[in-house]
N, C-alpha and C positions, 0 to 999 in steps of 0.2 A: 224287411216283414214282422213283423204285429203280432203280438200277443196275447191273447186274453188273461184275465186274470182278476181277485176282483177287486180292482181298483181299473178296472175297462182297459181299454187300449193301446199298450204298452209298446216303444220299439223296444225292439232286442238288439239290447250290445253287441256287434263286431267288432271287426280294426276294423273294421275307417271307422264308426264313430270314436271307440279309445283313440285312435292318431287326431282325432279332433279335438279330444278332451286331453288327451299331454299339451295338443298346440296352444291348445287356449291356456293351460296356467303356466308352459315359459311365454308366454305374452306377457302375463298377468305378475309373473316376478320383473321381467324389465321396466312393463309401462311403471310400475311402485320405482323404482329405480329414477326413471324419467322426472314422475311427477315428483315425487321427493319426500316419498314416507320416511317423516320427524325419525325413528327408532333407528333408520339406515345410516345418523348422519352423530351419529355419536363420534366425538373428537378424539382422535388419533395423532401421536407424534411424529409416529413416523410420515403419514400424508403430511405432517409441515415441514417437513428437513424437504418434500420431495422439489426439485429444483427446477424453475418450466422451463421448456425451449422451445425456440423460435425456427420457424422455420421462414426465409427473408426471398422474396424473389420479386427482380424487379420493388417494386414502389409498396409494397401489397406484404405484411407480415401473421404467420401463421403461429399464433403462441399455446400451446404447452394441454394437447390433445389426446387422450389421456376416454378411457372407459371403464365400465363397472366390469367384474365378474364377467361373465354368461352363467357360470353356474351349472352347465353341462348343456343347455338347450342352444338352440340354433337361431337366437336371439339376441342383441343386443344392440347400444347406442354410442353414441361417441358422440364425445364435449367439446370444444375448443374458441378461442376469442381470431377475430381477425381484424385487422384494421391499414387503413394506407397510410402512407407517407403528404404532407402537406400539402394541399389542393388536388389534390387523386382523387378519383372513386371508381366502381370498379363492379361486379356483384356473382358471387360466387354461381356457377348455371347446375352442375353435375356429382359427385363423388362417385372413385372407384375403388373395393378392396380389394385382393385377387382368393383373399380369405372367407368371401362371404359371392354367392350367388347373386345377391338384389342389394341395391345399395343406393337407397332414395335420400333426400332429404323433407324432413318431416318438422311441422308443426304443431302444438298441443293448441288445442282450440274447445271454446265452451260454448254446444251447441244446446240449446232447447233446458241446461242447468246440465249438460252430461259433459265430463270434458271427455275429448275425442281425438285421435291420429288420425291426420290428413299430408298429405304432401302440398309443401310450400308454394305459396304464392313468389313467386318472381319480386314481385316489387320487394315483396320481406329480408330477399337474400342482398339488398345492395346495402355497398357503404360505401364509406370515403372516410377523410381526416378525424375530421369532427361528431361523423355516427360509426365507432364501428360496428360488430358483427356480431356480438354472442352465442352460437351458439353451447346452450346450460336447460338444467332441466327446469324442469311445467314451461317449457318454449321449443324458442328451437333445436333440434338433432339431427342428427346424419343415422339411420337405420341401417341396420344390418342385418338382411335378413338369408337365412341359409350361410350361415356360419357352419364352413370347412372343419374347422375342431374349435371346441370351447375354450373363450376368450379367462384364461386362469391368470390370479394375480401375481405383479411382477415380466408377466409375460411383453408378446409386444405384437402389432397388428398393421401389417402395410395397409395402406390407405392415400388414396391421389387425393386431393381436390381442384378441377374444372374452373374455372375463373371465362367470363366473355372477352377483358383483356388482356390478360395476363400469363396467358394459356396454364398450362398443368405442374402443380408443385407436388414432391411425392414425401413421403412424413410417416414417421415412426410415433405409436398410439402407444402410450403409456396406458397399461391395462390393475384397472386397482381395483384393494377386496370391498364388499358393499359396505362397508364398515368406516372407512376412510370419507371426509369430508371434501368436500369436491374443492378442483381449483379458485384460487384467485389471480384473475388477471388485472397483469398493467395498463392494455388498452393503450399503447405506444410505439410504433411505427419508425423508427427513426433512420 
Protein backbone atom coordinates (compact mmCIF):
# COMPACT_ATOMS: atom_id res chain seq x y z
CA UNK A 1 0.00 0.00 0.00
CA UNK A 2 1.31 3.47 -0.88
CA UNK A 3 0.25 6.96 0.08
CA UNK A 4 0.80 10.31 -1.64
CA UNK A 5 2.73 12.99 0.23
CA UNK A 6 4.70 16.13 -0.50
CA UNK A 7 7.71 13.86 -0.98
CA UNK A 8 5.96 11.74 -3.59
CA UNK A 9 4.76 8.14 -3.30
CA UNK A 10 5.95 6.55 -0.04
CA UNK A 11 5.41 3.02 1.33
CA UNK A 12 3.00 2.91 4.26
CA UNK A 13 4.47 1.39 7.42
CA UNK A 14 2.64 -1.78 8.30
CA UNK A 15 3.31 -4.60 10.76
CA UNK A 16 5.21 -6.63 8.14
CA UNK A 17 7.56 -3.72 7.39
CA UNK A 18 8.05 -3.04 11.10
CA UNK A 19 8.97 -6.73 11.66
CA UNK A 20 11.55 -6.55 8.85
CA UNK A 21 13.05 -3.42 10.38
CA UNK A 22 13.11 -5.01 13.86
CA UNK A 23 14.76 -8.18 12.52
CA UNK A 24 17.30 -6.03 10.70
CA UNK A 25 18.25 -4.24 13.93
CA UNK A 26 18.79 -7.62 15.65
CA UNK A 27 21.06 -8.75 12.84
CA UNK A 28 23.06 -5.51 13.09
CA UNK A 29 23.75 -6.18 16.80
CA UNK A 30 24.94 -9.72 16.06
CA UNK A 31 27.06 -8.61 13.09
CA UNK A 32 28.74 -5.97 15.25
CA UNK A 33 29.68 -8.69 17.74
CA UNK A 34 30.86 -11.09 15.02
CA UNK A 35 32.82 -8.58 12.99
CA UNK A 36 34.37 -7.23 16.16
CA UNK A 37 33.41 -3.66 16.89
CA UNK A 38 36.48 -2.51 18.85
CA UNK A 39 34.33 -0.77 21.47
CA UNK A 40 32.92 -4.18 22.41
CA UNK A 41 36.38 -5.49 23.35
CA UNK A 42 37.00 -3.63 26.58
CA UNK A 43 39.19 -5.59 28.98
CA UNK A 44 37.25 -7.51 31.59
CA UNK A 45 39.07 -9.22 34.45
CA UNK A 46 36.25 -11.78 34.90
CA UNK A 47 36.61 -12.87 31.28
CA UNK A 48 40.35 -13.35 31.74
CA UNK A 49 39.65 -15.72 34.65
CA UNK A 50 37.50 -18.04 32.51
CA UNK A 51 38.90 -21.54 32.36
CA UNK A 52 38.62 -23.19 28.99
CA UNK A 53 36.33 -26.16 28.51
CA UNK A 54 37.63 -28.94 26.30
CA UNK A 55 35.30 -31.55 24.80
CA UNK A 56 37.20 -34.53 23.42
CA UNK A 57 35.83 -37.34 21.29
CA UNK A 58 38.26 -39.82 19.82
CA UNK A 59 40.98 -37.89 18.02
CA UNK A 60 39.32 -34.45 18.04
CA UNK A 61 39.02 -31.71 20.67
CA UNK A 62 36.57 -28.81 20.77
CA UNK A 63 37.85 -26.01 22.96
CA UNK A 64 36.00 -23.24 24.82
CA UNK A 65 32.71 -22.86 22.93
CA UNK A 66 31.24 -19.44 23.76
CA UNK A 67 28.74 -16.87 22.55
CA UNK A 68 27.94 -13.23 23.21
CA UNK A 69 24.63 -12.35 24.85
CA UNK A 70 21.84 -11.84 22.32
CA UNK A 71 20.32 -8.72 23.94
CA UNK A 72 16.85 -10.21 23.52
CA UNK A 73 17.28 -10.77 19.77
CA UNK A 74 16.44 -14.02 17.95
CA UNK A 75 19.94 -14.47 16.49
CA UNK A 76 23.34 -15.27 17.96
CA UNK A 77 26.77 -16.66 17.08
CA UNK A 78 29.02 -19.31 18.65
CA UNK A 79 32.82 -19.25 18.54
CA UNK A 80 35.19 -22.14 19.36
CA UNK A 81 38.34 -23.96 18.28
CA UNK A 82 38.64 -27.51 16.90
CA UNK A 83 41.90 -29.43 16.81
CA UNK A 84 42.96 -33.00 16.03
CA UNK A 85 45.51 -35.41 17.42
CA UNK A 86 48.72 -36.01 15.47
CA UNK A 87 48.10 -37.59 12.07
CA UNK A 88 44.30 -37.18 12.15
CA UNK A 89 42.09 -35.01 9.94
CA UNK A 90 38.35 -34.43 9.79
CA UNK A 91 35.74 -31.92 8.61
CA UNK A 92 32.98 -30.09 10.47
CA UNK A 93 29.78 -30.95 8.59
CA UNK A 94 26.94 -29.24 10.48
CA UNK A 95 25.77 -27.90 13.83
CA UNK A 96 22.49 -28.16 15.73
CA UNK A 97 20.98 -26.65 18.87
CA UNK A 98 17.59 -27.51 20.37
CA UNK A 99 17.43 -23.86 21.47
CA UNK A 100 17.48 -22.43 17.91
CA UNK A 101 15.13 -23.02 14.99
CA UNK A 102 18.01 -23.00 12.50
CA UNK A 103 21.79 -23.39 12.88
CA UNK A 104 24.31 -22.84 10.08
CA UNK A 105 28.07 -22.54 9.85
CA UNK A 106 28.82 -19.12 8.36
CA UNK A 107 31.84 -17.26 7.09
CA UNK A 108 32.45 -13.53 6.77
CA UNK A 109 33.60 -12.75 3.22
CA UNK A 110 34.53 -9.60 1.35
CA UNK A 111 32.49 -9.19 -1.83
CA UNK A 112 33.33 -6.09 -3.83
CA UNK A 113 34.49 -4.25 -0.71
CA UNK A 114 31.43 -5.18 1.34
CA UNK A 115 31.70 -7.59 4.28
CA UNK A 116 28.95 -10.22 4.01
CA UNK A 117 27.92 -13.34 5.88
CA UNK A 118 27.28 -16.58 3.96
CA UNK A 119 27.28 -20.33 4.57
CA UNK A 120 30.83 -21.65 4.81
CA UNK A 121 32.25 -23.73 1.97
CA UNK A 122 33.07 -27.36 2.85
CA UNK A 123 36.83 -27.03 2.28
CA UNK A 124 36.98 -24.18 4.84
CA UNK A 125 35.74 -26.60 7.53
CA UNK A 126 38.61 -29.14 7.21
CA UNK A 127 41.12 -29.44 10.06
CA UNK A 128 44.21 -31.50 10.91
CA UNK A 129 46.67 -31.72 13.79
CA UNK A 130 48.83 -29.14 11.98
CA UNK A 131 45.94 -26.90 10.90
CA UNK A 132 43.26 -26.45 13.60
CA UNK A 133 39.91 -24.83 12.82
CA UNK A 134 39.07 -21.60 14.62
CA UNK A 135 35.52 -20.27 14.57
CA UNK A 136 36.00 -16.69 15.71
CA UNK A 137 35.02 -13.10 15.14
CA UNK A 138 35.86 -11.75 11.68
CA UNK A 139 35.45 -15.22 10.13
CA UNK A 140 33.90 -18.64 10.53
CA UNK A 141 31.23 -18.98 13.24
CA UNK A 142 28.15 -21.03 14.13
CA UNK A 143 25.09 -18.86 13.37
CA UNK A 144 22.02 -19.38 15.55
CA UNK A 145 18.70 -18.21 14.08
CA UNK A 146 15.27 -18.25 15.66
CA UNK A 147 16.52 -18.53 19.24
CA UNK A 148 13.80 -19.93 21.51
CA UNK A 149 15.08 -17.88 24.48
CA UNK A 150 17.52 -14.94 24.60
CA UNK A 151 21.16 -15.71 25.37
CA UNK A 152 21.96 -14.09 28.71
CA UNK A 153 25.38 -13.71 30.38
CA UNK A 154 26.51 -16.71 32.46
CA UNK A 155 23.85 -18.97 30.94
CA UNK A 156 24.59 -21.95 28.70
CA UNK A 157 23.36 -23.09 25.32
CA UNK A 158 23.31 -26.72 24.16
CA UNK A 159 25.13 -27.31 20.88
CA UNK A 160 25.93 -30.40 18.82
CA UNK A 161 28.66 -30.46 16.19
CA UNK A 162 28.68 -33.21 13.56
CA UNK A 163 31.95 -34.29 11.94
CA UNK A 164 32.48 -36.27 8.74
CA UNK A 165 34.55 -39.07 10.38
CA UNK A 166 34.14 -38.61 14.12
CA UNK A 167 30.37 -38.37 14.44
CA UNK A 168 28.54 -35.96 16.77
CA UNK A 169 29.81 -34.28 19.91
CA UNK A 170 27.52 -32.46 22.37
CA UNK A 171 28.61 -29.47 24.44
CA UNK A 172 27.49 -26.54 26.56
CA UNK A 173 28.27 -23.10 25.16
CA UNK A 174 29.05 -20.40 27.72
CA UNK A 175 27.25 -17.09 27.10
CA UNK A 176 29.32 -13.99 27.82
CA UNK A 177 28.65 -10.24 28.03
CA UNK A 178 29.29 -8.10 24.96
CA UNK A 179 32.03 -6.28 26.87
CA UNK A 180 34.03 -9.49 27.50
CA UNK A 181 37.23 -10.16 25.58
CA UNK A 182 37.29 -13.08 23.12
CA UNK A 183 38.61 -16.43 24.36
CA UNK A 184 42.22 -17.44 23.70
CA UNK A 185 42.70 -21.02 22.48
CA UNK A 186 45.52 -23.52 23.06
CA UNK A 187 44.79 -25.31 19.73
CA UNK A 188 46.32 -28.58 20.94
CA UNK A 189 44.50 -31.90 21.21
CA UNK A 190 46.32 -34.39 23.41
